[in-house]
C-alpha positions as CSV (number, residue, x, y, z in Angstrom):
1,X,-45.8,-60.1,-17.6
2,X,-46.5,-56.4,-17.2
3,X,-44.8,-54.6,-14.2
4,X,-46.8,-54.2,-11.0
5,X,-47.3,-50.7,-9.8
6,X,-47.7,-49.9,-6.1
7,X,-49.4,-47.2,-4.2
8,X,-47.8,-46.2,-0.8
9,X,-50.7,-48.0,0.9
10,X,-50.2,-51.2,-1.1
11,X,-46.4,-51.2,-0.4
12,X,-47.0,-50.7,3.3
13,X,-49.5,-53.6,3.4
14,X,-46.8,-55.9,2.0
15,X,-44.3,-55.1,4.7
16,X,-45.5,-57.6,7.3
17,X,-45.0,-60.4,4.6
18,X,-41.8,-58.9,3.3
19,X,-39.9,-58.3,6.6
20,X,-39.4,-61.9,7.7
21,X,-38.3,-63.0,4.2
22,X,-35.8,-60.1,3.9
23,X,-34.5,-60.9,7.4
24,X,-34.0,-64.5,6.4
25,X,-32.3,-63.5,3.2
26,X,-29.9,-61.2,5.0
27,X,-29.1,-64.0,7.5
28,X,-28.5,-66.4,4.6
29,X,-26.2,-63.9,2.9
30,X,-24.1,-63.5,6.0
31,X,-23.8,-67.2,6.4
32,X,-22.8,-67.5,2.7
33,X,-20.2,-64.8,3.1
34,X,-18.7,-66.5,6.1
35,X,-18.6,-69.9,4.4
36,X,-17.1,-68.5,1.2
37,X,-14.4,-66.8,3.2
38,X,-13.7,-70.1,5.0
39,X,-13.7,-72.0,1.7
40,X,-11.1,-69.5,0.2
41,X,-8.9,-69.9,3.3
42,X,-9.1,-73.7,3.1
43,X,-8.3,-73.8,-0.6
44,X,-5.3,-71.5,-0.1
45,X,-4.2,-73.7,2.8
46,X,-4.5,-76.9,0.8
47,X,-2.5,-75.3,-2.1
48,X,0.2,-74.0,0.3
49,X,0.9,-77.0,2.4
50,X,0.2,-79.8,-0.2
51,X,-2.3,-81.5,2.1
52,X,-5.4,-82.8,0.6
53,X,-8.4,-81.0,2.0
54,X,-10.8,-82.3,-0.6
55,X,-13.4,-83.7,1.8
56,X,-13.6,-80.5,3.8
57,X,-13.7,-78.4,0.6
58,X,-16.5,-80.6,-0.8
59,X,-18.4,-80.3,2.5
60,X,-18.2,-76.5,2.4
61,X,-19.2,-76.5,-1.3
62,X,-22.3,-78.5,-0.4
63,X,-23.2,-76.2,2.4
64,X,-22.7,-73.2,0.2
65,X,-24.9,-74.7,-2.5
66,X,-27.7,-75.3,0.0
67,X,-27.5,-71.7,1.2
68,X,-27.5,-70.4,-2.4
69,X,-30.6,-72.4,-3.1
70,X,-32.4,-71.2,0.0
71,X,-31.4,-67.6,-0.9
72,X,-32.7,-68.0,-4.4
73,X,-36.0,-69.2,-3.0
74,X,-36.3,-66.1,-0.8
75,X,-35.4,-63.9,-3.7
76,X,-38.1,-65.6,-5.8
77,X,-40.6,-65.0,-3.0
78,X,-39.9,-61.3,-3.0
79,X,-39.8,-60.8,-6.7
80,X,-43.0,-62.7,-7.1
81,X,-44.6,-60.0,-5.1
82,X,-43.4,-57.4,-7.7
83,X,-40.8,-56.0,-5.3
84,X,-37.2,-55.3,-6.5
85,X,-34.4,-56.1,-4.1
86,X,-31.6,-53.5,-4.2
87,X,-29.4,-54.4,-1.3
88,X,-29.7,-57.6,0.7
89,X,-27.5,-56.5,3.6
90,X,-29.5,-53.3,4.1
91,X,-32.8,-55.0,3.4
92,X,-33.3,-52.3,0.8
93,X,-36.2,-52.8,-1.7
94,X,-38.0,-50.7,-4.3
95,X,-41.7,-50.8,-5.3
96,X,-42.4,-49.5,-8.8
97,X,-45.0,-46.7,-8.7
98,X,-46.4,-44.0,-10.8
99,X,-46.3,-40.3,-9.9
100,X,-48.0,-37.9,-12.3
101,X,-47.6,-40.4,-15.1
102,X,-43.9,-40.9,-14.4
103,X,-42.4,-44.2,-13.3
104,X,-40.7,-43.9,-9.9
105,X,-39.7,-46.1,-7.1
106,X,-41.1,-46.2,-3.6
107,X,-38.0,-47.0,-1.4
108,X,-37.9,-48.8,1.9
109,X,-35.4,-50.6,4.0
110,X,-35.4,-52.9,7.0
111,X,-35.9,-51.0,10.2
112,X,-38.0,-48.2,8.7
113,X,-41.5,-48.1,10.2
114,X,-43.2,-47.7,6.8
115,X,-42.6,-46.7,3.2
116,X,-41.9,-43.0,3.4
117,X,-39.4,-42.3,0.6
118,X,-39.3,-42.3,-3.2
119,X,-36.7,-41.8,-5.9
120,X,-36.5,-41.7,-9.7
121,X,-35.6,-44.8,-11.5
122,X,-32.1,-43.4,-12.1
123,X,-31.7,-41.8,-8.7
124,X,-31.2,-44.8,-6.5
125,X,-30.9,-44.8,-2.7
126,X,-28.7,-41.7,-2.7
127,X,-31.6,-39.8,-4.4
128,X,-34.3,-40.8,-1.8
129,X,-36.7,-38.0,-0.9
130,X,-39.6,-38.0,1.5
131,X,-42.9,-38.8,-0.1
132,X,-44.9,-35.5,-0.3
133,X,-47.9,-35.3,2.0
134,X,-46.7,-38.0,4.4
135,X,-46.2,-36.8,8.0
136,X,-43.0,-37.9,9.7
137,X,-43.7,-40.1,12.7
């Protein structure tokens, strides 16, 4: 499938659909991080004291698997729109775009009012620049 290219207006029109999915994805990631930390502690405890924690470990593994599946569904929702996820915790996404025949990314993260930045494909978040011609709010 050919890549989808976005204008600033098209990217901004997607934000109302994108925001709740990114917020859910970020919440799922935080839950996963907490459960994985709990799982590691429980496994270390089980090895250290010789007690069998198999039931608790299996329960955590099942909960983790469910959260991974939910996260995968949210990621698929976002990528089906043609949007690239760059950082789940920041809610950072890129929209492929063309500028003077050159491929670039329109860059947006949760909390920003609209898509107002771009960067080269190689530049990443650190190389973000204001989109020329857009007035700051």
